[in-house]
C-alpha positions as CSV (number, residue, x, y, z in Angstrom):
1,T,40.4,-18.9,0.1
2,I,38.2,-16.8,2.4
3,G,35.5,-19.3,2.3
4,L,35.1,-19.3,-1.5
5,F,34.3,-23.0,-1.4
6,F,31.9,-24.7,1.1
7,F,31.6,-28.5,1.2
8,R,29.1,-30.7,2.9
9,K,29.4,-34.3,4.1
10,D,25.8,-35.3,3.2
11,P,24.8,-35.0,-0.4
12,P,22.2,-32.3,-1.1
13,P,18.9,-33.2,-2.8
14,P,18.3,-32.4,-6.4
15,P,18.7,-29.8,-7.7
16,P,22.2,-29.7,-6.1
17,S,22.9,-26.8,-3.8
18,H,25.8,-24.5,-4.6
19,T,29.2,-25.7,-3.2
20,R,30.8,-22.5,-4.5
21,S,29.6,-19.1,-3.6
22,P,30.0,-16.2,-6.1
23,P,32.4,-13.4,-4.9
24,N,29.6,-10.8,-4.7
25,N,27.7,-13.0,-2.2
26,I,30.7,-13.4,0.0
27,V,31.3,-9.7,0.0
28,R,27.7,-9.1,1.1
29,F,28.0,-11.5,4.0
30,L,31.4,-10.1,5.0
31,K,30.1,-6.5,4.9
32,A,27.0,-7.5,6.9
33,C,29.2,-9.1,9.5
34,E,31.6,-6.2,9.7
35,W,34.2,-8.2,7.8
36,K,34.5,-10.8,10.5
37,L,35.4,-14.0,8.7
38,K,34.0,-16.6,11.1
39,E,30.7,-14.8,11.5
40,A,30.3,-14.4,7.8
41,E,31.2,-18.0,7.1
42,K,28.6,-19.2,9.6
43,A,25.9,-16.9,8.2
44,L,26.7,-18.0,4.6
45,L,26.6,-21.7,5.5
46,N,23.2,-21.2,7.2
47,T,21.9,-19.5,4.1
48,V,23.2,-22.4,1.9
49,E,21.2,-24.8,4.1
50,Y,18.2,-22.5,4.0
51,R,18.3,-22.4,0.2
52,R,18.7,-26.2,0.0
53,Q,15.5,-26.6,1.9
54,T,13.4,-23.8,0.5
55,R,14.7,-23.6,-3.1
56,P,13.8,-20.0,-3.5
57,L,14.8,-19.9,-7.2
58,T,11.7,-22.0,-7.9
59,Q,9.4,-20.3,-5.4
60,D,6.1,-18.9,-6.5
61,C,3.5,-16.8,-4.7
62,H,0.5,-19.2,-4.5
63,W,-1.4,-16.6,-2.4
64,C,-1.5,-14.2,-5.4
65,R,-2.2,-17.1,-7.8
66,D,-5.2,-18.2,-5.8
67,R,-6.5,-14.7,-5.0
68,P,-5.4,-12.0,-7.5
69,G,-4.0,-8.9,-5.8
70,F,-3.3,-10.7,-2.5
71,H,-0.1,-8.7,-2.6
72,S,0.2,-5.5,-4.5
73,M,4.0,-5.3,-4.0
74,R,5.7,-5.5,-7.4
75,Q,8.8,-4.4,-9.3
76,I,8.1,-1.4,-11.5
77,G,11.5,-0.3,-12.7
78,H,15.0,0.7,-11.6
79,D,16.6,3.7,-9.9
80,E,19.4,5.7,-11.4
81,S,22.0,3.3,-9.9
82,G,20.4,0.3,-11.6
83,R,18.8,-1.0,-8.4
84,P,15.4,-2.7,-8.9
85,V,12.5,-0.6,-7.5
86,V,9.6,-2.4,-5.8
87,Y,6.3,-0.6,-5.2
88,A,3.4,-1.4,-3.0
89,N,0.1,0.4,-2.3
90,F,-2.2,-0.8,0.5
91,C,-5.4,0.2,-1.2
92,Q,-4.6,-2.1,-4.2
93,A,-4.3,-5.2,-2.1
94,S,-7.3,-7.6,-2.2
95,V,-6.9,-8.6,1.4
96,R,-6.7,-6.6,4.6
97,K,-4.7,-9.0,6.8
98,N,-1.4,-10.7,6.1
99,N,1.0,-12.9,8.1
100,A,4.7,-13.4,8.1
101,E,4.5,-16.6,6.0
102,D,2.7,-15.0,3.0
103,I,4.7,-11.8,3.1
104,I,8.1,-13.6,3.3
105,G,7.0,-15.9,0.5
106,H,6.0,-13.0,-1.8
107,V,9.1,-10.8,-0.9
108,T,11.3,-13.8,-1.6
109,Y,9.7,-14.2,-5.0
110,L,10.3,-10.5,-5.7
111,I,13.9,-10.4,-4.6
112,E,14.9,-13.6,-6.5
113,N,13.4,-12.2,-9.6
114,A,14.7,-8.7,-9.1
115,K,18.2,-10.1,-8.9
116,A,17.7,-11.2,-12.5
117,T,17.3,-7.6,-13.6
118,M,20.3,-6.2,-11.8
119,E,22.9,-4.8,-14.2
120,N,26.5,-3.9,-13.6
121,G,26.5,-1.0,-11.3
122,V,28.5,0.0,-8.2
123,T,31.6,-2.1,-7.8
124,T,34.0,-2.5,-4.9
125,W,37.6,-3.6,-5.1
126,V,38.0,-6.5,-2.6
127,L,40.5,-9.3,-2.4
128,S,41.8,-8.4,-5.9
129,L,38.3,-8.9,-7.3
130,T,35.9,-6.4,-8.8
131,V,32.7,-7.3,-7.0
132,Q,29.2,-5.9,-7.6
133,V,27.2,-5.2,-4.5
134,S,23.5,-5.0,-5.4
135,S,20.4,-4.0,-3.5
136,C,16.8,-3.1,-4.0
137,V,14.7,0.0,-3.3
138,F,11.2,-0.3,-1.8
139,V,8.5,2.3,-2.1
140,F,5.5,2.1,0.1
141,E,2.4,4.2,-0.6
142,C,0.7,4.2,2.8
143,T,-2.8,5.4,1.8
144,D,-5.4,3.2,3.4
145,M,-2.9,1.4,5.6
146,T,-4.8,-0.6,8.2
147,L,-3.9,-1.3,11.8
148,S,-3.2,-4.9,11.1
149,A,-0.5,-3.9,8.6
150,C,1.3,-1.8,11.2
151,N,2.1,-4.6,13.7
152,P,5.9,-4.1,14.5
153,K,6.2,-7.8,15.5
154,L,5.2,-8.8,12.0
155,G,7.7,-6.5,10.5
156,F,10.4,-7.7,12.9
157,S,9.8,-11.4,12.1
158,I,10.0,-10.7,8.3
159,N,13.2,-8.6,8.6
160,N,14.8,-11.3,10.8
161,V,14.4,-13.9,8.0
162,L,15.3,-11.7,5.1
163,S,18.3,-10.1,6.8
164,S,19.7,-13.5,7.7
165,H,19.5,-14.8,4.1
166,Y,19.5,-11.7,2.0
167,P,22.1,-9.4,3.7
168,E,22.8,-6.0,2.1
169,R,19.8,-6.5,-0.3
170,L,17.9,-3.6,1.3
171,G,19.2,-0.4,-0.3
172,L,16.5,2.1,0.6
173,V,12.9,2.2,1.9
174,I,10.7,5.2,1.0
175,C,7.3,5.6,2.7
176,V,5.0,8.3,1.5
177,N,1.5,9.5,2.5
178,H,1.9,7.9,6.0
179,N,-0.4,8.9,8.8
180,S,0.0,9.6,12.5
181,L,-0.6,5.9,13.2
182,F,2.4,5.0,11.1
183,H,4.6,7.4,13.1
184,G,3.5,5.7,16.4
185,V,4.3,2.2,15.0
186,W,7.6,3.4,13.5
187,K,8.6,4.7,16.9
188,A,8.1,1.1,18.3
189,L,9.7,-0.6,15.3
190,K,12.8,1.5,15.4
191,K,13.8,-0.1,18.7
192,L,14.0,-3.5,17.0
193,L,16.1,-2.3,14.1
194,S,19.8,-1.4,13.8
195,P,20.8,2.2,13.2
196,G,21.9,1.2,9.7
197,T,18.4,0.0,8.8
198,V,16.7,3.1,10.3
199,A,19.0,5.3,8.3
200,K,17.8,3.6,5.1
201,V,14.1,4.6,5.7
202,K,13.0,7.9,4.3
203,L,9.5,9.5,4.8
204,A,7.6,12.2,2.9
205,R,4.0,13.3,2.8
206,T,3.3,16.4,0.7
207,D,3.3,16.0,-3.1
208,T,6.1,18.5,-3.4
209,K,8.4,16.7,-0.9
210,I,7.5,13.3,-2.4
211,Q,8.4,14.4,-5.9
212,Q,11.6,16.0,-4.7
213,L,12.6,12.7,-2.9
214,F,11.8,10.6,-5.9
215,S,13.8,12.9,-8.1
216,N,16.9,12.3,-5.9
217,Y,16.9,8.6,-6.8
218,F,14.8,8.0,-9.8
219,S,14.7,9.0,-13.5
220,E,12.2,11.4,-14.7
221,E,10.2,8.6,-16.3
222,L,10.0,6.6,-13.1
223,T,9.3,9.7,-11.0
224,S,6.4,10.6,-13.3
225,W,5.0,7.1,-13.2
226,L,5.1,7.0,-9.4
227,M,3.4,10.4,-9.0
228,E,0.6,9.4,-11.4
229,E,0.2,6.0,-9.8
230,I,-0.1,7.5,-6.3
231,A,-2.6,10.1,-7.5
232,L,-4.8,7.5,-9.2
233,N,-4.7,5.3,-6.1
234,R,-6.0,8.2,-4.0
235,E,-9.2,8.4,-5.9
236,K,-12.3,7.1,-4.0
237,P,-13.5,4.6,-4.9
238,I,-10.4,3.2,-6.5
239,S,-11.0,2.5,-10.2
240,I,-11.1,-1.1,-11.5
241,G,-8.1,-0.4,-13.7
242,Q,-6.0,0.5,-10.6
243,R,-7.4,-2.2,-8.4
244,E,-6.6,-4.8,-11.1
245,F,-3.1,-3.5,-11.5
246,W,-2.0,-6.6,-13.4
247,N,-4.0,-5.7,-16.5
248,P,-2.8,-3.2,-19.1
249,P,-4.9,-0.1,-19.6
250,A,-7.6,-0.2,-22.3
251,N,-6.0,2.8,-23.9
252,P,-2.3,2.2,-24.3
253,K,-1.6,5.9,-24.2
254,T,-2.8,6.2,-20.6
255,H,-1.1,5.2,-17.4
256,D,-0.1,1.6,-17.0
257,P,-0.2,0.3,-13.4
258,R,2.1,-2.6,-14.2
259,G,5.2,-0.4,-14.2
260,C,7.1,2.3,-16.0
261,P,7.4,2.1,-19.8
262,T,11.0,0.9,-19.8
263,Y,10.3,-1.9,-17.4
264,I,7.2,-3.0,-19.3
265,H,9.1,-3.1,-22.6
266,Q,12.2,-4.8,-21.2
267,Y,10.6,-7.4,-18.9
268,I,6.8,-7.6,-19.0
269,L,6.1,-7.8,-22.8
270,P,8.9,-10.4,-23.5
271,A,7.6,-12.6,-20.7
272,Q,4.4,-13.3,-22.7
273,H,6.4,-15.5,-25.1
274,Q,9.2,-16.8,-22.8
275,D,9.5,-20.0,-20.9
276,L,10.3,-18.6,-17.5
277,K,10.6,-21.9,-15.6
278,F,13.9,-22.0,-13.8
279,I,16.3,-24.7,-15.0
280,P,19.2,-25.6,-12.6
281,G,22.6,-24.6,-14.1
282,Q,21.1,-21.9,-16.3
283,K,20.6,-18.2,-15.7
284,K,17.3,-17.4,-14.1
285,L,15.0,-15.2,-16.1
286,H,13.0,-12.4,-14.5
287,C,9.3,-13.1,-13.7
288,P,7.1,-10.1,-13.0
289,H,4.3,-10.1,-10.4
290,P,2.5,-13.5,-10.6
291,N,-0.8,-11.9,-11.6
292,I,0.9,-9.9,-14.3
293,L,2.2,-13.2,-15.7
294,D,-1.3,-14.8,-15.4
295,A,-2.8,-11.8,-17.2
296,L,-0.4,-12.1,-20.1
297,R,-1.4,-15.8,-20.5
298,S,-5.1,-15.2,-19.7
299,T,-5.1,-17.4,-16.6
300,V,-6.1,-15.0,-13.9
301,V,-8.8,-16.4,-11.7
302,A,-11.9,-14.3,-10.9
303,L,-11.2,-11.6,-8.3
304,P,-13.5,-11.9,-5.3
305,S,-15.0,-8.9,-3.5
306,L,-12.7,-7.0,-1.2
307,G,-15.3,-6.9,1.6
308,E,-14.7,-5.1,4.9
309,P,-11.5,-5.3,6.8
310,E,-11.5,-7.9,9.5
311,E,-11.5,-6.6,13.0
312,E,-8.6,-7.6,15.2
313,S,-6.5,-6.5,18.1
314,V,-2.8,-5.7,17.5
315,D,0.1,-5.3,20.0
316,I,1.8,-2.2,18.7
317,Y,4.5,-1.7,21.3
318,A,7.9,-3.2,21.1
319,D,8.4,-3.5,24.8
320,G,5.4,-5.9,25.3
321,E,2.8,-3.3,26.4
322,T,-0.4,-3.7,24.5
323,A,-2.7,-1.1,22.9
324,S,-5.7,-2.9,21.4
325,F,-7.7,-1.4,18.7
326,N,-10.2,-2.8,16.2
327,A,-9.4,-2.3,12.5
328,G,-12.4,-0.2,12.0
329,E,-12.2,1.7,15.3
330,D,-11.9,5.5,15.5
331,L,-8.3,6.3,16.2
332,S,-8.7,10.0,16.8
333,N,-7.1,9.7,20.2
334,F,-4.4,7.4,19.1
335,D,-2.0,10.2,18.3
336,N,-2.1,11.4,21.9
337,D,-1.2,7.9,23.1
338,L,1.8,7.6,20.9
339,S,2.9,11.2,20.6
340,M,6.5,11.5,19.7
341,S,9.1,14.0,20.8
342,D,11.1,16.0,18.3
343,D,14.0,13.8,18.9
344,D,12.1,10.6,18.2
345,S,10.3,11.8,15.1
346,P,11.9,10.9,11.8
347,E,12.6,13.9,9.6
348,P,10.8,13.3,6.2
349,D,13.2,15.5,4.2
350,D,16.6,14.7,5.6
351,V,18.9,13.1,3.0
352,I,20.4,10.2,5.0
353,Q,21.8,8.0,2.2
354,S,23.6,8.6,-1.1
355,P,21.9,7.3,-4.3
356,N,24.3,4.5,-4.6
357,G,23.0,3.0,-1.4
358,D,26.5,2.4,0.0
359,T,25.7,2.4,3.7
360,T,27.6,0.4,6.3
361,D,25.6,-1.2,9.1
362,K,26.4,-2.9,12.3
363,V,25.6,-6.5,12.7
364,G,25.4,-8.7,15.8
365,T,23.3,-11.4,17.3
366,Q,20.5,-9.0,18.0
367,N,21.4,-6.8,15.0
368,L,20.8,-9.0,12.0
369,V,17.6,-7.1,10.9
370,H,19.4,-4.2,9.3
371,R,19.1,-5.2,5.7
């Protein structure tokens, strides 16, 4: 049986929780737990309880509904292996400070809806079953990244929740146009992550290296969209069209910040006329970014002024030591404080992972953050 069925003594609240877990979910948990049955069963039961309480299939991001652009992170297409690609740019976000609650809420919304776009891809023969193991790709454009966004404790708390309940969903993370501040924070954050997670992070800064990296994983269409999106978001000041990324361009022949053309035609345009409310027992339909949905239905609230970033102090070290800076403070000496040796510095151009994302990671009590 290998834990294919899980029963509870107390009846779950409506809608009923799943008492049967699909084979692909079981494989993900087994792989995350190094194929240790007891550990995988415990982790899966914890996730069943978590989903009973949070009901992620019905979750919405009220932060984005209440303040358009609260999160710029959105699905914009798929890679060559059929994995959903999620993109975020810090300069497009309408707020300068986030916490674990709002980020976890938004990422949960994205993952649950990205799953609805996963097509048959890489399969693994396990227990006489052909099982699809699916994951997502995240692209972070780090232009205008603020100090508050670089708190490793925030990243750790988010990874701790997502890795526990979405194991093996993280296929690849690409960070581009990062600055020296990011390198310092990455050095601290690496200590909190498993080697498997670190191996899934790839960095690139120059346009040539960025385009080459994108081409290794993405189609020509998606690579071109990403390069143009990044170039437009570098312009100062950022244009209204890019800032309000949920709206289509005035000229349909120009760049559309909502996503690449294939994604728009397959998922965004049909959403205008679909009832996307989740109904228990039926297949979930994909919902784009909440503000894209609102724009399709002319229900976007007025966007407030971005204002100036709030000043705050952030603990950037993983070992408890504190380096306090204000958000608007001159960080010209910061590189010297967090200088990295050649051994510690991540190599932006090393190809660590194959395009199918099939990377095996170690998992333990302190190692559940690798997805």
